[in-house]
N, C-alpha and C positions, 0 to 999 in steps of 0.2 A: 394517421391510423385514422381518427375521429372519419375522416369520409371511408375510407375502408368497413369501418364500420357498421357505417352508416347507410352503403350502399349493400352490405349486406342484410342490414335490416329490413332497410326498405327494398329491396331485391326480393324478399323474402316473401313479404306481405300480397307484392303484386304478382310473384308467380302464381301464392296459393289461389289467391283470388281469381287471376286469370284463368288458373288451369280448371277451375271448379266451373267458369263460363264456358271455357273450351268444351269439356266433358260434357257438360249440361245441352249445350247448340248442339254438338255431333250427335247426340244421342237423340235426339229431339228432329237433328232433319233425317239423318238414317229414319228413325221412324216414321216420317211424313211416304220417305221413299217408298216403304214398305218390306227396311229388312226386319227378319224375324225378329223377336224381344229378344231369343236365348242368345241369340246371335250380338246382340247388341251388349246384353248384361257381358259375353266373356271376350268378346273386342274393343269394341267403342268406348266401354265404361272399362272394365280391366286394363286393357293396355293404354284407354286415354289417361289412364291418371298417370302412366309412366312418362308424359311428356316431359313434364319439368326434367325430368333425368335426363332423356333424351336429349333436351336442347342443350342443358349443362353440359353433359359430356361430349357433347359434339363441338360446342365452344371452346371447353376445357383442351382438349386436343387438337381442333388448328390452330389452336394459340402455343401450341408447344408444353401442356400439363397431362400427358397420357394420366400418367397415376392420380390424377383428378380426378377421370373418369372411371378409371378402372372402379377407385374408389366407393366412388358416388352412388355406382349399381351396385357394385355388394354390401356397402353401405346400405344400400336403401331396402335391400333384401331381408339382412337381418335386423335392419329397424322394422317392417311390414310384418316380421313373424312374431320378432321379442318384442319391440313396443306398442304397436299396434296392436297385432291377435289379443297379442296378452295381457295388456290396458282395457279393451273391450270386452273380453269376455272375462276381463274380473267385475266390470260393469255390467254384466249379463252371461252368462255361459250360453254358449253357442252351438247349436244343434244342427246338422248335416244333413240335409235331405235330398237332395241332387244327387241323379246321381250319373250325369253328366259331371260334374265338380271331383266326383268321387273315381273316376274314369281321369280326370285331368291332375290329379295332385299327383300320382303314379311316373304323371311324364313330366313332372315340373321336378319330379326328384330324379328321373333318369337325364333330364337337362343339365341339372346342379351336377351331378357327378361328370358328366362329358364336358362339364365348363374347365373341369381341375385335368384333363388332359393338355387343355392348350398353354395350362401354365406350366406346367413342365419343364420342358426345355426353356424358361427364362424370359420369353416372350412370346406377345399376342401379335403374331405378322400379317402384315396384309393377307395372306391366304387362310389363317386360323379365320382373323377377320370376316373376311365374306365366306366360309364356309358356314359362320353361325345366323350368321343373314341367312343363308338356305336354310340352314334349319327352323330359324322364324319363321322362314315363308311355309315350311313343311307345314309345322305346327299350327299354321291361321288355316290350313288346308283342311286339317286333319277337324280344327274347331270349328270349320265351316261348315265342315260334313256333320259332326256332331249336333251342331243347333238344326239342321236340318231332319237328327234324327230324333231328337230333342222332345220332340211338342208333347206341353203339358208338366215336363219338367221344373222344377220348384227355382230353380234360378232363374228360369225365363217367365214364371208368373210374379217374383219378386221385383226384374226387371219393368214389366208389363203395369206393376203397381207404381213403382217408382215414377216412372216417364210421365201416367196418369195423371200424380198428384202434381208434376210442376210443369203445364200444359203449354208448348210451346206452340208461335206458328213456324211454317217451312220458311217464312223469311227472317224470325227473330232465330230462327234456328242457323240460319247461315251468317245471318251477321254475328252473332255473339260468337259460332267457332274462330270468325275468321279476326275479328277482337281479339279474339281468348288468344289465337297464334299470335299475332302481333304483340302484345303487351308478354307474350312467354318469353320471345326473341330479346323485349328490351329487357325484361330483370332478370333475365338467365346472364346475361353479357354482365350486367354491373354487380350479381351474385359473384359471376366466376372471377374479376375483376377484385374483385373485395377478398375473396378469400387466394387467392393467390397472393395477394400483398401483402397479408397477415403471414401468411407460412412464408415468405421471404424475409419478411422481416423479423421473425422470431425461428427463421431455422426450423420451420416443420416441416417434414415431408407432403406434398400436395395430396397422398396416398393418404396420410394421416386426416387432414383436412375432409377430402373429400368422403370419410369411411365417417364421420361423423359431423361437424356443422353442417358440410353441403348435404349429406345422405337423409337428415333429421328435417332438414330446411323440404329437400324436394318431397320428402313424402310426406308433406303436410296435408296433402289432399286426399290420399289415402285412408289416414286418419279424419280426416272431415267427413268424408263420406260414409266412413265405417262406422263413426257413432251415428250419424243422422240414419243408417241402414237396420242398426239394433235397436233404434228407437222406435223404429216402424216396424218392428219383429222382424228385418227382412234378412235372418240367417245368412243364407245364402248367397247372398249379395254382398256380405260382408268379407266371407271369406274367396267367393268368384271375385274380386278386387284384388286382392292380394295373390291367390295364384296367375292370374293375368298381368298381374306388374311383376310378379317376380320372372317369370319366363320370361315377359319383351323385355327386362331390366337385363338378364343374365346373358340375351341371346340379342336382341336388338340392340341395345344400348352398347354394350361393350364392342358389337359387331360394327356399329355403326363408327365411334370412338377409333376403333381399333383399323381401319378401311381407310379413316383420315389421316390417322399416325400410328403408326406401329408401336405399343405397350410392351416397353421393355424394364426388367429388376421387377419382375414380378414375384420374386422367390417370399414375398416377404407376403404377400399378402396369399401364397399355397399354403403358407404353415404356419399363418396365421390366424388369416381373415376366412380363407372358403372353407376350415376344418366346422367352423361356428355355424357358418352358413349352410355347411351343408347339414350336421348335427340339427341345428333349430327344421328346417325341411324336414330333415327324416320324421322330427317330432310329429309336426304338423301333419303330413301324410299317412303316417297312425292313428292320432287324432281324428283327423277327418274321416278315413276311411272306417274306421272301427273295426278294434282288433277286438273289441267283447260284443258284438252286435250294433247297436247309434251309432252312426260317424257325429263326434261333438268333441266341445272344449269345454269343460266344466272346469269351476275357479280354481280346482289344486292346478292344474294342467300350464291353466293361463298363470300362474304363479309362478311355476317352473317359466314360464319363456320372458314371461319378465323379467326376472330375476337372471337370468342367465346373459339376456341383454343388457343390463345393470352393470353386471363381473366384469363383460367385455370392453363395455365402452370405460368403466372404470379405470379397466385396465390399460385401455390406450391412454388417456388424461395421464397416469403414475408414467410411463414409457417416456411421453414429453415433456413431464415434470422432471423427472428424474436424467433426462437429460443433459 
């Protein structure tokens, strides 16, 4: 048991550090290769912060624990909005200036609705998973098109400022990308082993473990980057990280896990976890677009998001204790 706990703690520490190095290296490499900064903000940073979820879910599915993969993806989405956006916006209310983000937010809402369709028959088959990955490719194509149209957008300017403050050579960028990726794989293996061992020992479903411990752990890169961004007053980059990460989790992480091993018995996720994810997503879409003018997340709205997350997590813990 102590070995499993140590594997989770050490795995999470390395996971967070390596994810940060991976994203910084990938962003620097893309910048040196002439990739538009808006595209770096939307794809490289936004999707890159989901690298831990992707690694953990792929390994979990490959080792016969697809529930852990699904719980990790949906739990991370809930954590990104409820805990991260809620906590960061309590520190400093977030104003949304990026027009690209205001178009990406409804897309996230649509993708969240589509994800429910694949849960209705009680299984995410390989065909369902393949469709999710195809949808991800469509979203990426749309993002690339938007990046080319969005010169001067606030998200691109935030990203450019962030990259310039952490200048890295092309060689260093490539090295850190590869080192970060390698450590992501190693730390993910440690985390999955520890989580599965504890779940089996206490008779807790791997879905619950994925929704709680693993989801929070793999969302720590988003939390770290969001706190850093809000301190620099880069509000659009905070929301861009969350929107990009949640899009990738819903389509790419679940899709890859489902291709590796079909995910069955998902009715619990459909009736308990998906509604929470959908409600939080709807809330952030309304707040971000701005239903009374300027899109923003004020402290009252942030407190509501954080409270919803705490109530939901408390309920999950209660179900484990009372079982």
